[in-house]
N, C-alpha and C positions, 0 to 999 in steps of 0.2 A: 666554520669549515661548511662551505656551501657546495653541495654535490647535486642539487636539483638539475635533472637532464631532460628538458622539455623535447629535445629531438629524439632522444631515445624512447620517450613516452609516445610520441607521434607513431614511431615505428611499430612499437608493441601494440598500441591500441589499433593501429591500421590492420595488422595481421590478425589480431584477436577478432575484430569485427568484420573483417574483409570489406574495409571501407577506404577508398582511395585516401593516400597520405595527405594530399592537398586539401581534401575536404575536411580531414581530422585536424590538421594544423590550423586551418582558418576558423574552424568551430571553437578550438580552444582559444585561439586569439580573441574571438568575439566575446567568448564567455570571459575572459580575463578581463575585457573592456567594460563589462557590466551589462552585455545584452542578455535578455532573457531567452529562455527555450522558445516560447511561443513566437517571439519576434525573429529569432534566428531561422525557425522552420518556415515561417510564413514570408518574411522578407529579405532573406539573404541565400535564396536558394542558388544563386550563381556563385557565390562563395563556398558554399557548403557541398555542391554537386546534388542539390535537391533532396538532402537528408530530411527526414520527417522527425517529428517529436521524440518518438521512441529511440531513434538513433542518436539524435543530439543527446538525449538524456544518458544513454550509454556511454558516449564519448566523455561527457561530464564526470560521470561516476568513476570510470576508469582513470581519468586524468587525476582526480582527487586521490584515488587510491595509489597511484604511483607517486605523487607528490608526498603523500604521508610516508610511503615506503622509503623514498630518499631521505626524509626527515629521520626516520628510524636509523637508517644507515649512519648518518651523521652522529647520532647518539652512540652508536655501537662502536664506530671508528674512535670516537673520543674516550670511551671507557676503556677500550683495548690499548690505546695509545698511552693513557695514565698509567696503565699497568707495566709499560715498556715492553709489551709483547707484540707490537703491531709491525710485522714484516711489510715489505713491499708486495710480496706475493699474496699476503692475507688482505692488504688493503685493496689490491687489485680484484681479488675474489668477492670481496664484500661489495665494492663499487660496482661491479658488473652483474650483481645478483638481483633478479626481479621476481623470485620467487619467495613469498614470505616465509614459508615453512622451512625451505632450504636455508634462508637468511638466519632464522632462529637457531637452526642446527649447527650453522658455523659458529654463531656466536655463544652457543650453551657451554663450552669448556671454559669460556673467559668470563661468563656472566657472574657477577657478584653473587653468592649464595649465603644462606645461614649455615651455621655450624651443622655439619652431617656427620654420619658415622664415618665416612671416608677421611674427612678432615680430622676428627678425633685420632683415627688410626695412623694418619701422617704425623700428627703431633707426637705419638708414641714412638716415631722413627720407623714405622713398618712399611714406608713407600719402597725402598729398595727391595724387600722381600716379596711385595707385590709384583715388581718388575721381574725378579727372577722367575716367580710362578707364570707370569704372563708370557715370557719368552719361551717357556717350556723346554729349557735345553739342559736342566739339572734333573738327575734322576732321584736323588735323595733329599726330597724337599724338607722332611721332618729334621734331617740334621741341619739344614740350612737355617730353619726356623729357630733353632736353639741360639744361634748366634744373635738373635734379636730380642732376647729375654732382658729385661732391665727393671727399675723400679716401678714402671708403669705396665709392664708386661710380665705376668707372673708365670705363665707356661706356654708351651707350643700351641696348644688349642687356641688360646687367646691370640697368640702371634697370627696364626693361620686364619682366623676369624677376621681379624683386622685387616690382614693383607687382602682377604677376599672382598671385604667392604670397599676398598680402594679400587680393586679391579672391577667390582660391580658398577661403581660410578664411573669408571672410564668407559666401560661397554655402554652404559645408559647414555653418555655423551658421544657416542661414535655415530656418525651420520649413516653408516651403511647399516648398522644394527636397528636404527629408528626406522630407516626405510623398509627393511624386512617386516618389522613389526607393522608398520603402516599397510604393507601390502596385504598382509594377513587380515588386518581389520577391514580393508576395503573388500577382500575377496569373501571372507567367511565370518564376519562378526555377527554374534547373536544378541538381540537386545531381550533381556528378562525382566519382567515386572512381577513383584510378589507384593501381598498386602502386609502391612506393618501389623505384627501380632497384637490383638486387642482393639484394632480400628476397624473391624469388618462392618460392624453397624453403623458407625459415623461416617465411614466412608463408602457406603453402599453404592453411591453414584459411579464409582470407579470400579464396580464388581466385574466388569468385562475383563479387568486388568489384574485382578487379585492373583491369577496364576497364568501368566501370559509369556510366550516365548515365540520369537520368529526371526528369520534373518533380516538383518539391517537393511538390506538392499530391497526387501519386499515391504518395509515398514512405510506406510503412508504418512504424509507430514502431519495430518490431523490426529492420528493415532500416537506419533512421537509426541505431539504437544499436549495431548491429553494425558499421557503418561507422565510427562515433565510436570504438568499441573498437580497430579496427584502426588507426586514426590515432594513438590514444593509445600503442598498443604499437608503433608506429614501422613498420608495415608498409604503410599507406595515406597518400595525399594526398587529402584531401577538400575540395572547394571549392563554395559556393553563390552563384550570382548569375544575374540575368537577361540577356538578349541586350543588347549594349552601345548599339547604335545607337538603338533607340526611346527609351532613357532620356535619352541626350545630346540628342537631337532635341527632346524635351519641355522639358528644362531651357533649351535655346537659345530656344524660343518664349517662356519665362517672362523670361529676363535679357537676350536681345538685342533692342534697340529701335531700332537704327539700321544703316546699312551703313558700309563704309570701314574705316580702321585701328583704330578703338576697337572695332568689332565684332569684326574680326579677333583682337584681344587678348583680348576677352571669351570668343570661342569657344575660345581656347587655355586660358583660365582655368577655363572650365566643364568642359572634358574632364579637365583635371589635378585639378580638384576632386572630380570624380566618381571617377575612378580611384584617386587617391591618399588622398583623405579620406572622402567620403561612402560610397563602395561598401564599403570594410572596415569602417567603423562600422556600417552597416546590416546587413552580412553577420554580424557578430558579434552584433548585436541579433536578427536573424532566426533565427541558429542558437541562440541563448539561448532564444528562444521555442519553437523546435522541440524543442529538448532539454527543456524544462519540459513541453510536451505529450507527448513520448515518455515521459518519467518518469511523468507522470500516469497514462497509460495502462498502463504496465508495473506501476505500484504498485497500480492499480486491479485489474488481473488477479491479482496477487500476493495482495492482501488478500481478494479475493472466494474465491480458491483456499484461503487459509489459513482463512476462514470455514467453508467447507464441511468442511475436514479437522477443525477444532475441534469442529464440530458433528456429527461422524460417530457413527453410533449405538453406544452403549456396551453391552457384555455385562451390565454391573452387577455387584453383590457377588455373585460366585461364586468358588469355589476353583479356582485356575488353575495348570496346568504350563505353564511357557514354556521355549522352546528357542530358542538362538542358534546356527543351524547352521554347521558349518565341515568341513573335509575333515582336513587333517593335524593340526591342533590339537584336533579332536573337536567335539562339540556340548556347548555349556554348558547345563545343565538346572537349572531353579529351581522351587521349588513355593511358591506363595502362598496365604494365606488369603483368606477373603472381604473383608477390609480393605486387601488388598494387602501385608501384612507377610511378610517372607521367612522360610520355615519350613525350607528345606532347599535345598542345592546340590550338584551334582556334575557330573562330565564323562563323556559316553559317546562310543564311537568306532566308529560304524557304517559310515562310509564308508572308501574307500581313503586311506592305505596299510594301516591296521590291519583294516578291514573286519569288525568284530566286531558282525555284525547281530543274531544270536541273542541274544547277551549284552545289547545294547542294549535289543532288545525286551522281554526279561524285566524289565530294570530299570525301564523306563517303566511296564511292566504294574504292577509292585510299588508303584512310588510313586504311581499313579493309585488303587489301593486303600488305600494307607497314609494318605495326605492326602485322601481322598474327593474326588478331582479331578472337576471338573464340565466343564471345557473345557481345550483345549490350544492355546496360541499358538505359531506357529512364525514365525521371522523370515524375511523374504522375500529375504534376501542369498544369499551363496555356499552352495550346497548345499541350499537350500530345498526345491526339488521333490523331490529324493532322499530328505530327511527326511520330507517330507509323506507320500510313497508308503509309507516304511518304517512310519509311525505307523498309517496306514490299514490296514495288514496285521495289525495287533495286535487280538486279540479281548479287548475289556474286559469286566469283570464287571458294568459300569455303563454308562449312556448317557452318553458323552463326545463333545462336538462338537469339531471340529478346524478352527481358523482361520489363515489365513496374514496376518501382520500387517506393515505396513511399518516397516522399520527405519531409515528416513531420520532422520538426527539422533540415533539411539541412541548412536553412538560419541562424539558431541559431548557428550551428557549424561553418559555413563560417566565421561569424563575431567574433568567440571567440578566446581567447588567445590560446587555443590549436591548432586552425586551423593557426593562425598567426606564432605559433612556427613551425608548420610543413611546411608551404609554405609562408614565409616572402616575397618572391618577387613576389606573385600572388594575384590578387584581389579576392574579395568574390565570384564572379561569378565562377572563375576557382575551387577555393576551394569547392563550393557547387556541381559542376559537379563531381569532384573527389570522393566527399562523396557518391554521387548516385551510381558510379561504384563499390566503395568499399563495399557499402551495399549489392549489389548483390553477390558479391565474398565471404563475411563473414559478415553478419548483426550483430552478436554479437560483433566482434572486432572492428566495425565502430561505432554502436550506444553506446557503453561504454563512448565514448567522449562527449556525449550530456546529458544535464541535462534530466533525465526521464520525467519531467513535460513537456518538450518541443517536446516530440514525438507524441503527439496527440492521446493517447489511454485512456485517463482518463476520469472521470466525476466529475464535481465540485471539480477539484484538488486545486483550490484556496481557497474554502471555508473550507477545511477540516483542522485539526491540521497539521501545516506544519512540525513539529519536527517528529510526527508520520509517516507522510507521506515520508518524507525522509529516516527515519530509515527503513521503510518498503522496499521502492524501492531499497535502496542500497543493502539491504539484497538480494532482487530478482537477482540484477545484480551479486552479489557475489555468489550466488547459481548457477546461469546459467553459469558463468565463470569456476567455479570449477566442475560443472557438466560435461562440454564439454572438459575441460582440455585445457591448454596454451602451445603452442610451444615455448620453452625457447629462442630460437635463432632468432625467427622472430616477436615475440610479441612486441607491442608497450609498452611504459611506461604506457600508460592509461589502457591497458588491464592487464598488470602485476599488477597495483595498486589493482585489485579486487581478485587476487590470495590469498588464505588463508593464514594468517600470515604475507603478505608483508605490502601494503600500499604505499603511495606516495614517501616516502623517500627512501625505499628499492628498489622500482620498479625503481626509478631513479638511484641509485647505480648499479643495475643490468644492465641497458642500457649502462651507463658509462663504466662499467667493460668490457661489450661485445664489446663497440667500441674500448677500448683500447687494449683488449688482444685477440679478435676475438671470434668466436663462442664457446659456451661451449661444452666440449667434453664429460662431465659426470655430473650427478646431485651433486655428492660430491664436484664439483669445486665451487658450489655455496657457500660453506663455506669460499671461499677466497674473497668474496664480502664484502667490508667494511660494518661493523655493522650487517651483517646478522649471527647471532649466532646460537646456537644449537636449541634453542626454535623455532625461525623463520624457520629454516631448517626443523625441524620435522613438522611443520604446513604446509609449501609450497610444499615440494619436490614431494609428491605423485601426486600433480595436474599440475606438469610441465612435458613437454614431450621433448626430444631430439631424432629426427627421425633417425639420423645416428650415434648414439652412439655406443661405443664399446660394453658396456653392454646393450644386447636387452631390458632388463627390464626398462632401462631409458625412453623408449618410451611407457610405459604401465601405468596404474593406480596402479600397484603393488608399495607399499610403500618401500623405502630402508630399513626400519627396518624389512622387511619381505623377503629380497632377500635371506637370509640365508636358509629359508625354501623351496624356488624354487631350489636353488643350492642342497639341501639335496635330494629333489624330483628327481632331474636330476641324481645325483651320484648314487642313489638307483637303478636307471634304466640303469646306465652305459650309459649315454648320456649327451650331452651338453644342456645347457638352451635353446639354438636356436633350437636344435632338438626337445625339449619339446614343444616350441611354434609352430613349423612347422608340427608336426606329432600328430594328433588327437588320433591315435591308442596307442601312447606311454602315452598319458594323460589318456586314459581310463583305464590303468593299475594302475593307482594311487588310493590307499585306503587312503582317507582323514583322517580316525580316527587315522591312524598311527602318524599324524603330530600334533594332539591335544596335547596342554600343559596347565598349568594352566593360561597362559597369551593369547594363540592362540586358538579360539575354531573354530567350523564348519562355523560360519557366515564369518569370514576373510578367511578361507581355500576356501569357495565357490567362494567368490569375487576373489580370486587369479586364481583360475581355470578358472572362466568366462573370466578374463581379459587376461589369456594366449591364450584362444581361439581367441580373437579378439584384439590384441595389437595395441594400438594407433588409434583404429577406432573412427571416429566422430559419437556420438549418434544421432546426428540430421538426419532428413529424407532427402531424395533426392528432388531436386528442380523441379518444373514442369513449363512449359510454359503455360501462360494463355492468352487467346484472347477474347476481347470485341466483341460484335455483330457489324457487318458491317453496316454501315449506320446510327448508333446511336452515335451523337458526342455532342448533346446539349440537354437541358431539353425539348426544343420544339419538339424534335424527338421522345418523349415518348408519348405512347398512352395506356389507360387502356387496359387490357387483354395480353399486350405483355408479353413473357416470354424470359428472358434474361439472360445470365451468368453474374456473379458479384463476386467481392472480398470483404469478410468481413473486414471491415477497424476499426471498434470500437465496442466493446460490453459494454452494461450498463444494469442495472436491469430491464429497462423497454422496452428493446428491442435491436436490432442489426442494425448497419449502414453498409450499401452495397454500393460499388462503381460500378456503371453500365457503366461508361465511359463517363459520361455528366458533369463533373467537380463539381457536387452537390450529394453528398451521399444521398441515399435514406434510410427511416427507414422501418424495419421490426419488427413492434410491437410484443411484447412477445406473444399476443394472435394470431398472424399470423405466428408463427414459425414452427408449427406442428399440426396436426389434433387432438392430445391430448392435456391435460393441461400441460403447462410448468411453473415450478416455478423459474427455473435459466437457462437463456439463454445460459450459458457455458455448460450445459448439452447436447445442441443441436449443437452448432457452436464452431469453434476456430478461433481465429485472423488469417487473411489471407488466410482463407479456400476459396476454389472455389465453389461457390454455383449457382443454378439457382433460379430466383425469377420472381414473376409475378407482373406487375405494376397494382396497384389498383386504385390510384388516383394521379394527378399531378396538383399541384398548383403553377403556373408559377409565379404569382405576389409574393408569399411569399418564392418562391424556395424551396417548400416542395414536396417530392416524398415519396407515401406511396406505401410499397411493400409487398409481402407476399411470404411465402413458402409453404403454404398449397396446398395439390394436385399438387405439382410440383415435378416430378421425379428428384432425384439428382444424 
């Protein structure tokens, strides 16, 4: 029974996203044909109506949702049909329904269920009595109940109780009743959290929620997830429900149509139905919706933080000395060439207990000279500030910039299979130092090797839907990689994996082909890579760069399918493509309208012109050196009122974490970000942004630092 209706999906998605139906239909068609989101948004603008990645993603997600909903309908129709209860009217209603909640309500009365109190009562022959009470047309219900006494029903109380169980189930399966309860949940539900008796000490980190109560509509997603985690760990009991009386009163108005004994029985059945059946069911449904929304918000924040981190400014191809600082075990030092290859490694011991400062300074100075080092990268973990201070005391014979680099995830990388494959003969300390140095050179190329969840920019990442989180973060990585572009002849297998249309196997094949045949001389040579067919070439070619290719367009984001357009432009101006790229006066003579066809419009032509003006240029910003305040090394050095430079390390819904150089990040609460109301911290700051903050409070015992950006000149 195939009822998937793509035309209806297009209509619904177009309405929901306010996007032209032609653009929606073409986007779905491209996705179904295997096109990637970066490819569609970059190279199929005429087909989609110039939709960006966010819009294409939203279309994909909604299309998948409606396909799954149609498959659910097939299951429901089949189940009801097997029961012999599928009428034409019911079939039509199910087929035309595109609201998941409404669909499940329609299905509920037919849904196979375990043995319930109502089914037991029906087995005792009490359904006719339930119907009599439900109709509320008989005055003497007790007398009627006596007619239903039998071997299984000993007295009228048992008969009436069984009938009420049947009525309670009918009410719980009634769409109107469920929608009434949903309305009250949405309007007035209260979330309550209480500590589990005897868990006060063990669950102290959840003390804020030991006795917590607030309206659900005011409950921030991070508080909801915190309570959920406390509940999952066995420290809290959490409940969500609206006030009882208004709900029951409205249900009474719907189901009670008389006075007397029948009405009394109905009132009992309604209250029982709500408390025992409807409220727990809608609470689960409502909690699931809240969890989905909280997950969505947490994943959105995580994804945006990850995007900013991956697009951090790169130092570029420079010779780098990287230091992974430490006290007792020393500081691991590595020297890398301009391609990030490891040239040298050793350990220095400038800090206690050895305190060999003079020896360490001499060694660093000698390494800088020997390997013509242009920049030094220092990990921001243990002993980072002390190491930075030591390095800045060295008088180098050349200009050497010093950078402090985030270590988040470096230990995960150094112990990973990826690191073992890259450096099988070195231990984890060497691998970690290499990763720190490479992060400075190109954060994107290095961080793609690490599970995004280990990079330290998320909030409640272990509490949210792991599949949705992975899909979102993988898509962010793919988006960033393709936005920047990848140099085909130097990119690692891990970086190539995220290029549009490739994936792990083709990335591996490309690297093996490159190792066997030498650097690629043209994009078209990609077609010689095993298993890289026309479709994969179409999807990946525009995002790969060859800096010294014979055809200069191979080092641009101009897709090979559009080379003929650029060549026609050059021919019309009696010049070469190289001349066109190098001479802005020549480009200014081009009339784009002349090159519009039924397949190529102004959006693509404008992209081509923009790319010709900056071929192969990295879209990321230039890196800046940052310096912490002198004399501030540990939390004890902080005093309220101090104004200090800091680096934004993480952004959450409730505020921003800032590193001021004391090994413990401080929190700028959302209320302290600006002198005006802030609804979203991302409107004020970006990850790794250099900021100035004022110290408000320091709690040394709890290692908590409260900071403010109010009234601080940035």
